Backbone and ligand atoms as CSV (ligand in chain L), in Angstrom:
chain,resi,resn,atom,element,x,y,z
A,1,MET,N,N,0.837,-1.207,0.000
A,1,MET,CA,C,0.000,0.000,0.000
A,1,MET,C,C,0.870,1.256,0.000
A,2,THR,N,N,0.505,2.207,-0.782
A,2,THR,CA,C,1.255,3.477,-0.761
A,2,THR,C,C,0.895,4.249,0.508
A,3,ALA,N,N,1.752,5.199,0.820
A,3,ALA,CA,C,1.501,6.012,2.018
A,3,ALA,C,C,0.147,6.710,1.899
A,4,GLN,N,N,-0.176,7.137,0.685
A,4,GLN,CA,C,-1.431,7.860,0.484
A,4,GLN,C,C,-2.638,6.957,0.793
A,5,LYS,N,N,-2.532,5.713,0.312
A,5,LYS,CA,C,-3.651,4.783,0.550
A,5,LYS,C,C,-3.821,4.500,2.039
A,6,VAL,N,N,-2.688,4.310,2.725
A,6,VAL,CA,C,-2.739,4.051,4.171
A,6,VAL,C,C,-3.462,5.198,4.858
A,7,CYS,N,N,-3.095,6.388,4.438
A,7,CYS,CA,C,-3.676,7.584,5.036
A,7,CYS,C,C,-5.188,7.609,4.833
A,8,ILE,N,N,-5.621,7.328,3.602
A,8,ILE,CA,C,-7.065,7.350,3.307
A,8,ILE,C,C,-7.780,6.272,4.121
A,9,THR,N,N,-7.152,5.084,4.211
A,9,THR,CA,C,-7.764,3.989,4.974
A,9,THR,C,C,-7.938,4.397,6.438
A,10,LEU,N,N,-6.916,5.022,6.989
A,10,LEU,CA,C,-7.003,5.451,8.387
A,10,LEU,C,C,-8.120,6.481,8.574
A,11,LEU,N,N,-8.231,7.389,7.619
A,11,LEU,CA,C,-9.289,8.403,7.715
A,11,LEU,C,C,-10.663,7.744,7.698
A,12,MET,N,N,-10.807,6.725,6.836
A,12,MET,CA,C,-12.095,6.039,6.745
A,12,MET,C,C,-12.413,5.323,8.050
A,13,LEU,N,N,-11.384,4.689,8.614
A,13,LEU,CA,C,-11.586,3.988,9.888
A,13,LEU,C,C,-12.021,4.968,10.977
A,14,ALA,N,N,-11.362,6.123,10.996
A,14,ALA,CA,C,-11.682,7.115,12.026
A,14,ALA,C,C,-13.130,7.565,11.878
A,15,GLY,N,N,-13.557,7.733,10.635
A,15,GLY,CA,C,-14.929,8.188,10.380
A,15,GLY,C,C,-15.948,7.155,10.808
A,16,ALA,N,N,-15.601,5.876,10.672
A,16,ALA,CA,C,-16.571,4.825,10.959
A,16,ALA,C,C,-16.614,4.480,12.451
A,17,ALA,N,N,-15.570,4.853,13.179
A,17,ALA,CA,C,-15.519,4.475,14.592
A,17,ALA,C,C,-16.602,5.205,15.385
A,18,PRO,N,N,-17.216,4.537,16.341
A,18,PRO,CA,C,-18.237,5.218,17.148
A,18,PRO,C,C,-17.612,6.325,17.992
A,19,ALA,N,N,-18.397,7.326,18.329
A,19,ALA,CA,C,-17.898,8.421,19.161
A,19,ALA,C,C,-17.415,7.847,20.490
A,20,LEU,N,N,-16.349,8.391,21.004
A,20,LEU,CA,C,-15.828,7.925,22.285
A,20,LEU,C,C,-16.833,8.224,23.382
A,21,ALA,N,N,-17.035,7.272,24.261
A,21,ALA,CA,C,-17.997,7.477,25.343
A,21,ALA,C,C,-17.488,8.546,26.299
A,22,GLU,N,N,-18.409,9.328,26.792
A,22,GLU,CA,C,-18.074,10.338,27.789
A,22,GLU,C,C,-18.682,9.907,29.121
A,23,THR,N,N,-18.313,10.603,30.183
A,23,THR,CA,C,-18.936,10.316,31.468
A,23,THR,C,C,-20.022,11.367,31.712
A,24,PRO,N,N,-20.979,11.045,32.594
A,24,PRO,CA,C,-21.997,12.053,32.934
A,24,PRO,C,C,-21.344,13.346,33.427
A,25,GLN,N,N,-20.243,13.210,34.182
A,25,GLN,CA,C,-19.566,14.400,34.724
A,25,GLN,C,C,-18.980,15.257,33.609
A,26,GLN,N,N,-18.450,14.612,32.557
A,26,GLN,CA,C,-17.888,15.380,31.444
A,26,GLN,C,C,-18.980,16.134,30.691
A,27,ILE,N,N,-20.095,15.451,30.478
A,27,ILE,CA,C,-21.202,16.097,29.761
A,27,ILE,C,C,-21.753,17.242,30.609
A,28,GLN,N,N,-21.883,16.995,31.899
A,28,GLN,CA,C,-22.354,18.048,32.799
A,28,GLN,C,C,-21.383,19.232,32.779
A,29,ALA,N,N,-20.076,18.946,32.743
A,29,ALA,CA,C,-19.060,20.008,32.771
A,29,ALA,C,C,-19.214,20.956,31.586
A,30,SER,N,N,-19.625,20.426,30.444
A,30,SER,CA,C,-19.768,21.303,29.286
A,30,SER,C,C,-20.950,22.259,29.480
A,31,TYR,N,N,-21.974,21.823,30.196
A,31,TYR,CA,C,-23.098,22.735,30.497
A,31,TYR,C,C,-22.690,23.753,31.574
A,32,ILE,N,N,-21.914,23.290,32.547
A,32,ILE,CA,C,-21.454,24.212,33.596
A,32,ILE,C,C,-20.584,25.302,32.968
A,33,ALA,N,N,-19.793,24.920,31.967
A,33,ALA,CA,C,-18.914,25.892,31.310
A,33,ALA,C,C,-19.715,27.001,30.632
A,34,GLU,N,N,-20.945,26.680,30.226
A,34,GLU,CA,C,-21.800,27.688,29.573
A,34,GLU,C,C,-22.459,28.620,30.591
A,35,ALA,N,N,-22.509,28.186,31.840
A,35,ALA,CA,C,-23.213,28.965,32.872
A,35,ALA,C,C,-22.321,30.086,33.413
A,36,ALA,N,N,-22.928,30.961,34.192
A,36,ALA,CA,C,-22.171,32.067,34.790
A,36,ALA,C,C,-21.106,31.512,35.725
A,37,HIS,N,N,-20.020,32.276,35.869
A,37,HIS,CA,C,-18.926,31.859,36.736
A,37,HIS,C,C,-19.446,31.655,38.166
A,38,GLY,N,N,-19.022,30.576,38.805
A,38,GLY,CA,C,-19.424,30.333,40.185
A,38,GLY,C,C,-20.684,29.481,40.317
A,39,PHE,N,N,-21.295,29.159,39.173
A,39,PHE,CA,C,-22.500,28.315,39.221
A,39,PHE,C,C,-22.153,26.918,39.749
A,40,LYS,N,N,-22.983,26.425,40.675
A,40,LYS,CA,C,-22.803,25.058,41.193
A,40,LYS,C,C,-24.085,24.284,40.952
A,41,PRO,N,N,-24.009,23.137,40.286
A,41,PRO,CA,C,-25.227,22.370,40.028
A,41,PRO,C,C,-25.869,21.879,41.326
A,42,SER,N,N,-27.202,21.830,41.318
A,42,SER,CA,C,-27.950,21.427,42.499
A,42,SER,C,C,-28.932,20.310,42.157
A,43,ALA,N,N,-28.789,19.183,42.864
A,43,ALA,CA,C,-29.704,18.063,42.649
A,43,ALA,C,C,-31.126,18.470,43.016
A,44,GLU,N,N,-31.266,19.342,44.014
A,44,GLU,CA,C,-32.598,19.773,44.451
A,44,GLU,C,C,-33.300,20.560,43.335
A,45,ARG,N,N,-32.584,21.472,42.698
A,45,ARG,CA,C,-33.193,22.200,41.574
A,45,ARG,C,C,-33.485,21.240,40.423
A,46,GLY,N,N,-32.604,20.259,40.224
A,46,GLY,CA,C,-32.846,19.261,39.178
A,46,GLY,C,C,-34.109,18.468,39.452
A,47,ARG,N,N,-34.313,18.161,40.732
A,47,ARG,CA,C,-35.523,17.429,41.143
A,47,ARG,C,C,-36.769,18.258,40.843
A,48,GLU,N,N,-36.690,19.551,41.155
A,48,GLU,CA,C,-37.845,20.434,40.903
A,48,GLU,C,C,-38.201,20.467,39.424
A,49,LEU,N,N,-37.169,20.550,38.586
A,49,LEU,CA,C,-37.402,20.554,37.137
A,49,LEU,C,C,-38.083,19.255,36.713
A,50,PHE,N,N,-37.636,18.159,37.305
A,50,PHE,CA,C,-38.108,16.823,36.938
A,50,PHE,C,C,-39.580,16.616,37.315
A,51,VAL,N,N,-39.999,17.095,38.485
A,51,VAL,CA,C,-41.370,16.812,38.956
A,51,VAL,C,C,-42.366,17.928,38.650
A,52,LYS,N,N,-41.868,19.107,38.295
A,52,LYS,CA,C,-42.773,20.248,38.125
A,52,LYS,C,C,-43.836,19.974,37.052
A,53,GLN,N,N,-45.062,20.311,37.401
A,53,GLN,CA,C,-46.155,20.224,36.433
A,53,GLN,C,C,-46.159,21.531,35.647
A,54,TRP,N,N,-45.594,21.499,34.461
A,54,TRP,CA,C,-45.436,22.724,33.683
A,54,TRP,C,C,-46.759,23.160,33.051
A,55,GLY,N,N,-47.615,22.183,32.765
A,55,GLY,CA,C,-48.922,22.525,32.210
A,55,GLY,C,C,-48.890,23.084,30.801
A,56,ILE,N,N,-47.821,22.836,30.057
A,56,ILE,CA,C,-47.723,23.317,28.672
A,56,ILE,C,C,-48.330,22.280,27.730
A,57,SER,N,N,-47.860,21.050,27.872
A,57,SER,CA,C,-48.358,19.966,27.033
A,57,SER,C,C,-49.449,19.228,27.812
A,58,GLU,N,N,-50.580,19.008,27.158
A,58,GLU,CA,C,-51.705,18.372,27.845
A,58,GLU,C,C,-51.352,16.974,28.353
A,59,ARG,N,N,-50.668,16.209,27.518
A,59,ARG,CA,C,-50.403,14.818,27.907
A,59,ARG,C,C,-49.103,14.670,28.665
A,60,ALA,N,N,-48.114,15.439,28.282
A,60,ALA,CA,C,-46.824,15.330,28.964
A,60,ALA,C,C,-46.613,16.584,29.801
A,61,SER,N,N,-47.329,16.655,30.927
A,61,SER,CA,C,-47.279,17.866,31.753
A,61,SER,C,C,-45.970,17.983,32.524
A,62,ALA,N,N,-45.278,16.869,32.732
A,62,ALA,CA,C,-44.021,16.871,33.490
A,62,ALA,C,C,-43.053,15.852,32.892
A,63,CYS,N,N,-41.781,15.958,33.262
A,63,CYS,CA,C,-40.795,14.956,32.838
A,63,CYS,C,C,-41.228,13.572,33.320
A,64,THR,N,N,-41.842,13.563,34.508
A,64,THR,CA,C,-42.248,12.285,35.100
A,64,THR,C,C,-43.386,11.616,34.325
A,65,SER,N,N,-44.063,12.364,33.451
A,65,SER,CA,C,-45.146,11.759,32.663
A,65,SER,C,C,-44.631,10.551,31.894
A,66,CYS,N,N,-43.404,10.619,31.421
A,66,CYS,CA,C,-42.817,9.494,30.681
A,66,CYS,C,C,-41.748,8.752,31.492
A,67,HIS,N,N,-40.974,9.496,32.267
A,67,HIS,CA,C,-39.839,8.864,32.960
A,67,HIS,C,C,-40.226,8.288,34.321
A,68,GLY,N,N,-41.431,8.564,34.795
A,68,GLY,CA,C,-41.852,8.062,36.097
A,68,GLY,C,C,-41.196,8.858,37.216
A,69,LYS,N,N,-41.582,8.570,38.446
A,69,LYS,CA,C,-41.092,9.370,39.574
A,69,LYS,C,C,-39.795,8.858,40.156
A,70,ASP,N,N,-39.337,7.696,39.721
A,70,ASP,CA,C,-38.106,7.129,40.260
A,70,ASP,C,C,-37.186,6.782,39.100
A,71,MET,N,N,-36.062,7.485,39.002
A,71,MET,CA,C,-35.149,7.265,37.878
A,71,MET,C,C,-34.493,5.885,37.912
A,72,HIS,N,N,-34.648,5.151,39.030
A,72,HIS,CA,C,-34.120,3.787,39.090
A,72,HIS,C,C,-35.021,2.817,38.330
A,73,ALA,N,N,-36.256,3.225,38.127
A,73,ALA,CA,C,-37.234,2.328,37.507
A,73,ALA,C,C,-37.421,2.674,36.031
A,74,GLU,N,N,-37.975,1.743,35.293
A,74,GLU,CA,C,-38.310,2.023,33.899
A,74,GLU,C,C,-39.449,3.028,33.840
A,75,GLY,N,N,-39.425,3.845,32.811
A,75,GLY,CA,C,-40.548,4.741,32.571
A,75,GLY,C,C,-41.437,4.164,31.497
A,76,LYS,N,N,-42.496,4.906,31.198
A,76,LYS,CA,C,-43.428,4.455,30.152
A,76,LYS,C,C,-43.860,5.678,29.360
A,77,HIS,N,N,-43.586,5.643,28.056
A,77,HIS,CA,C,-43.917,6.788,27.206
A,77,HIS,C,C,-45.419,7.044,27.251
A,78,VAL,N,N,-45.785,8.276,27.579
A,78,VAL,CA,C,-47.185,8.610,27.790
A,78,VAL,C,C,-48.006,8.480,26.498
A,79,LYS,N,N,-47.365,8.601,25.336
A,79,LYS,CA,C,-48.128,8.512,24.079
A,79,LYS,C,C,-48.037,7.139,23.432
A,80,THR,N,N,-46.824,6.582,23.373
A,80,THR,CA,C,-46.656,5.317,22.645
A,80,THR,C,C,-46.798,4.102,23.560
A,81,GLY,N,N,-46.712,4.305,24.879
A,81,GLY,CA,C,-46.803,3.191,25.816
A,81,GLY,C,C,-45.525,2.367,25.883
A,82,LYS,N,N,-44.515,2.764,25.086
A,82,LYS,CA,C,-43.250,2.006,25.095
A,82,LYS,C,C,-42.503,2.246,26.402
A,83,SER,N,N,-41.806,1.208,26.870
A,83,SER,CA,C,-41.057,1.403,28.111
A,83,SER,C,C,-39.763,2.164,27.812
A,84,ILE,N,N,-39.325,2.932,28.791
A,84,ILE,CA,C,-38.109,3.749,28.683
A,84,ILE,C,C,-37.155,3.281,29.779
A,85,GLU,N,N,-35.943,3.015,29.400
A,85,GLU,CA,C,-34.931,2.548,30.366
A,85,GLU,C,C,-34.747,3.566,31.495
A,86,PRO,N,N,-34.334,3.102,32.685
A,86,PRO,CA,C,-34.112,4.023,33.810
A,86,PRO,C,C,-33.163,5.164,33.432
A,87,LEU,N,N,-33.417,6.337,33.988
A,87,LEU,CA,C,-32.684,7.546,33.592
A,87,LEU,C,C,-31.431,7.808,34.437
A,88,THR,N,N,-31.310,7.150,35.582
A,88,THR,CA,C,-30.117,7.441,36.398
A,88,THR,C,C,-28.941,6.544,36.003
A,89,PRO,N,N,-27.743,7.152,35.868
A,89,PRO,CA,C,-26.558,6.348,35.560
A,89,PRO,C,C,-26.185,5.380,36.688
A,90,VAL,N,N,-26.805,5.529,37.863
A,90,VAL,CA,C,-26.533,4.620,38.983
A,90,VAL,C,C,-26.904,3.179,38.594
A,91,VAL,N,N,-28.003,3.022,37.849
A,91,VAL,CA,C,-28.406,1.673,37.432
A,91,VAL,C,C,-28.321,1.460,35.924
A,92,ASN,N,N,-28.136,2.537,35.158
A,92,ASN,CA,C,-28.097,2.427,33.698
A,92,ASN,C,C,-26.831,3.122,33.193
A,93,ALA,N,N,-25.799,2.312,32.964
A,93,ALA,CA,C,-24.463,2.847,32.640
A,93,ALA,C,C,-24.439,3.616,31.322
A,94,GLU,N,N,-25.463,3.446,30.496
A,94,GLU,CA,C,-25.466,4.152,29.207
A,94,GLU,C,C,-25.914,5.604,29.329
A,95,ARG,N,N,-26.550,5.931,30.436
A,95,ARG,CA,C,-27.099,7.282,30.570
A,95,ARG,C,C,-26.009,8.338,30.679
A,96,PHE,N,N,-26.248,9.444,29.983
A,96,PHE,CA,C,-25.351,10.611,30.005
A,96,PHE,C,C,-23.918,10.237,29.645
A,97,THR,N,N,-23.782,9.408,28.598
A,97,THR,CA,C,-22.445,9.059,28.095
A,97,THR,C,C,-22.286,9.467,26.632
A,98,ASP,N,N,-23.326,10.044,26.048
A,98,ASP,CA,C,-23.286,10.433,24.635
A,98,ASP,C,C,-23.847,11.856,24.543
A,99,ALA,N,N,-22.932,12.819,24.443
A,99,ALA,CA,C,-23.326,14.238,24.505
A,99,ALA,C,C,-24.377,14.595,23.451
A,100,LYS,N,N,-24.232,13.997,22.273
A,100,LYS,CA,C,-25.193,14.327,21.199
A,100,LYS,C,C,-26.583,13.831,21.544
A,101,LYS,N,N,-26.631,12.618,22.085
A,101,LYS,CA,C,-27.927,12.037,22.459
A,101,LYS,C,C,-28.559,12.873,23.583
A,102,VAL,N,N,-27.754,13.232,24.558
A,102,VAL,CA,C,-28.250,14.024,25.683
A,102,VAL,C,C,-28.816,15.355,25.174
A,103,ALA,N,N,-28.056,16.022,24.292
A,103,ALA,CA,C,-28.499,17.319,23.763
A,103,ALA,C,C,-29.794,17.166,22.970
A,104,LYS,N,N,-29.866,16.114,22.190
A,104,LYS,CA,C,-31.054,15.886,21.357
A,104,LYS,C,C,-32.311,15.709,22.213
A,105,TRP,N,N,-32.185,14.907,23.270
A,105,TRP,CA,C,-33.377,14.618,24.077
A,105,TRP,C,C,-33.722,15.754,25.020
A,106,PHE,N,N,-32.716,16.477,25.506
A,106,PHE,CA,C,-33.033,17.679,26.286
A,106,PHE,C,C,-33.840,18.629,25.410
A,107,LYS,N,N,-33.392,18.802,24.183
A,107,LYS,CA,C,-34.059,19.751,23.285
A,107,LYS,C,C,-35.507,19.317,23.044
A,108,ARG,N,N,-35.668,18.071,22.670
A,108,ARG,CA,C,-36.999,17.581,22.325
A,108,ARG,C,C,-37.937,17.607,23.551
A,109,ASN,N,N,-37.453,17.069,24.673
A,109,ASN,CA,C,-38.330,16.934,25.837
A,109,ASN,C,C,-38.602,18.270,26.521
A,110,CYS,N,N,-37.595,19.124,26.625
A,110,CYS,CA,C,-37.828,20.437,27.242
A,110,CYS,C,C,-38.790,21.244,26.398
A,111,THR,N,N,-38.610,21.218,25.080
A,111,THR,CA,C,-39.502,21.980,24.209
A,111,THR,C,C,-40.947,21.527,24.421
A,112,GLU,N,N,-41.146,20.232,24.536
A,112,GLU,CA,C,-42.508,19.722,24.708
A,112,GLU,C,C,-43.066,20.025,26.103
A,113,VAL,N,N,-42.265,19.756,27.138
A,113,VAL,CA,C,-42.783,19.838,28.514
A,113,VAL,C,C,-42.708,21.261,29.080
A,114,VAL,N,N,-41.573,21.919,28.865
A,114,VAL,CA,C,-41.335,23.229,29.468
A,114,VAL,C,C,-41.787,24.351,28.524
A,115,GLY,N,N,-41.934,24.016,27.254
A,115,GLY,CA,C,-42.386,25.010,26.291
A,115,GLY,C,C,-41.251,25.855,25.733
A,116,ARG,N,N,-40.026,25.471,26.051
A,116,ARG,CA,C,-38.825,26.144,25.536
A,116,ARG,C,C,-37.656,25.186,25.761
A,117,GLU,N,N,-36.509,25.536,25.204
A,117,GLU,CA,C,-35.340,24.712,25.492
A,117,GLU,C,C,-34.911,24.944,26.930
A,118,CYS,N,N,-34.381,23.923,27.585
A,118,CYS,CA,C,-33.855,24.110,28.933
A,118,CYS,C,C,-32.541,24.884,28.838
A,119,THR,N,N,-32.240,25.649,29.883
A,119,THR,CA,C,-30.993,26.406,29.921
A,119,THR,C,C,-29.838,25.472,30.318
A,120,ALA,N,N,-28.625,25.960,30.123
A,120,ALA,CA,C,-27.445,25.163,30.487
A,120,ALA,C,C,-27.468,24.828,31.982
A,121,THR,N,N,-27.901,25.792,32.806
A,121,THR,CA,C,-27.915,25.537,34.254
A,121,THR,C,C,-28.981,24.496,34.608
A,122,GLU,N,N,-30.124,24.551,33.945
A,122,GLU,CA,C,-31.163,23.543,34.204
A,122,GLU,C,C,-30.655,22.153,33.830
A,123,LYS,N,N,-29.941,22.074,32.711
A,123,LYS,CA,C,-29.427,20.770,32.274
A,123,LYS,C,C,-28.383,20.248,33.263
A,124,ALA,N,N,-27.497,21.131,33.724
A,124,ALA,CA,C,-26.468,20.706,34.690
A,124,ALA,C,C,-27.128,20.253,35.993
A,125,ASP,N,N,-28.168,20.970,36.438
A,125,ASP,CA,C,-28.901,20.579,37.649
A,125,ASP,C,C,-29.567,19.214,37.458
A,126,PHE,N,N,-30.176,19.039,36.297
A,126,PHE,CA,C,-30.891,17.793,36.010
A,126,PHE,C,C,-29.921,16.604,36.033
A,127,ILE,N,N,-28.750,16.793,35.432
A,127,ILE,CA,C,-27.756,15.720,35.416
A,127,ILE,C,C,-27.271,15.437,36.844
A,128,GLN,N,N,-27.123,16.497,37.659
A,128,GLN,CA,C,-26.722,16.309,39.057
A,128,GLN,C,C,-27.731,15.422,39.793
A,129,PHE,N,N,-29.014,15.728,39.581
A,129,PHE,CA,C,-30.084,14.941,40.209
A,129,PHE,C,C,-29.986,13.478,39.748
A,130,ALA,N,N,-29.767,13.273,38.457
A,130,ALA,CA,C,-29.678,11.911,37.910
A,130,ALA,C,C,-28.460,11.171,38.478
A,131,ILE,N,N,-27.319,11.865,38.559
A,131,ILE,CA,C,-26.088,11.244,39.080
A,131,ILE,C,C,-26.292,10.806,40.530
A,132,GLU,N,N,-27.040,11.639,41.276
A,132,GLU,CA,C,-27.249,11.327,42.701
A,132,GLU,C,C,-28.371,10.310,42.916
A,133,GLY,N,N,-28.890,9.755,41.832
A,133,GLY,CA,C,-29.848,8.668,41.960
A,133,GLY,C,C,-31.261,8.988,41.522
A,134,GLY,N,N,-31.582,10.272,41.413
A,134,GLY,CA,C,-32.868,10.662,40.846
A,134,GLY,C,C,-34.092,10.114,41.555
A,135,LYS,N,N,-34.038,10.094,42.889
A,135,LYS,CA,C,-35.247,9.665,43.617
A,135,LYS,C,C,-35.989,10.887,44.128
A,136,VAL,N,N,-37.266,10.963,43.786
A,136,VAL,CA,C,-38.070,12.128,44.142
A,136,VAL,C,C,-38.441,12.100,45.618
L,1,HEC,C1,C,-43.251,12.267,25.999
L,1,HEC,C2,C,-42.364,11.424,26.809
L,1,HEC,C3,C,-41.182,12.084,27.519
L,1,HEC,C4,C,-41.224,13.151,28.378
L,1,HEC,C5,C,-42.440,13.907,28.882
L,1,HEC,C6,C,-39.853,13.400,28.763
L,1,HEC,N1,N,-39.009,12.492,28.157
L,1,HEC,FE1,FE,-36.977,12.412,28.356
L,1,HEC,N2,N,-36.926,10.854,27.034
L,1,HEC,C7,C,-38.015,10.291,26.407
L,1,HEC,C8,C,-37.580,9.295,25.459
L,1,HEC,C9,C,-38.471,8.461,24.561
L,1,HEC,C10,C,-36.168,9.274,25.534
L,1,HEC,C11,C,-35.208,8.459,24.662
L,1,HEC,C12,C,-35.255,7.016,24.901
L,1,HEC,C13,C,-34.255,6.601,25.912
L,1,HEC,O1,O,-33.185,7.219,26.002
L,1,HEC,O2,O,-34.536,5.633,26.637
L,1,HEC,C14,C,-35.794,10.264,26.545
L,1,HEC,C15,C,-34.486,10.525,26.922
L,1,HEC,C16,C,-34.099,11.571,27.725
L,1,HEC,C17,C,-32.728,11.949,27.987
L,1,HEC,C18,C,-31.490,11.251,27.440
L,1,HEC,C19,C,-30.603,10.709,28.545
L,1,HEC,C20,C,-29.501,9.818,28.048
L,1,HEC,O3,O,-28.335,10.121,28.255
L,1,HEC,O4,O,-29.794,8.778,27.473
L,1,HEC,C21,C,-32.782,13.063,28.787
L,1,HEC,C22,C,-31.605,13.877,29.301
L,1,HEC,C23,C,-34.167,13.359,29.039
L,1,HEC,N3,N,-34.955,12.418,28.393
L,1,HEC,C24,C,-34.604,14.406,29.833
L,1,HEC,C25,C,-35.948,14.750,29.997
L,1,HEC,C26,C,-36.384,15.925,30.719
L,1,HEC,C27,C,-35.467,16.935,31.373
L,1,HEC,C28,C,-37.743,15.940,30.655
L,1,HEC,C29,C,-38.693,16.987,31.197
L,1,HEC,C30,C,-38.395,18.390,30.859
L,1,HEC,C31,C,-38.149,14.770,29.885
L,1,HEC,N4,N,-37.023,14.070,29.516
L,1,HEC,C32,C,-39.459,14.429,29.603
L,1,HEC,C33,C,-39.341,10.612,26.624
L,1,HEC,C34,C,-39.796,11.678,27.395
């Protein structure tokens, strides 16, 4: 193989490789970096966001409408009835390890439930609550 071919092959391999897994703390850190200096995430504020009845969406009035009140347990999608894996990384090692997935679902779910995108501080608080076990 010529050097050029090796190079192209390596580039292709890099493109096909799955994104490196992140930790919940790393993903949370990127949201903290967006917040004002001195901001400290709070599990209590995260809990409030999780249980609050926002009253924007008729069927999904709260995060708990689909995720249930205990992040250790499976949730149930309020519209499709499909089960949703537990949201806390304490029992579900896949949670908060893929920044793109986290961003996508924060966007979709906050827009539906809260009526707007969640702020960076709300997301950092929510992740704190999840890391600490997410029990209401
Ligand atoms: C209408 C149902 C529904 C509601 C209400 C809902 N979610 Fe979700 N959520 C889902 C589904 C479906 C997924 C993706 C499936 C999965 O990851 O198991 C998901 C995934 C997530 C994830 C991805 C976590 C990860 O790393 O895998 C986050 C974060 C999240 N939701 C936050 C929220 C927050 C915050 C609220 C309230 C503002 C909320 N959700 C309300 C259905 C819902």
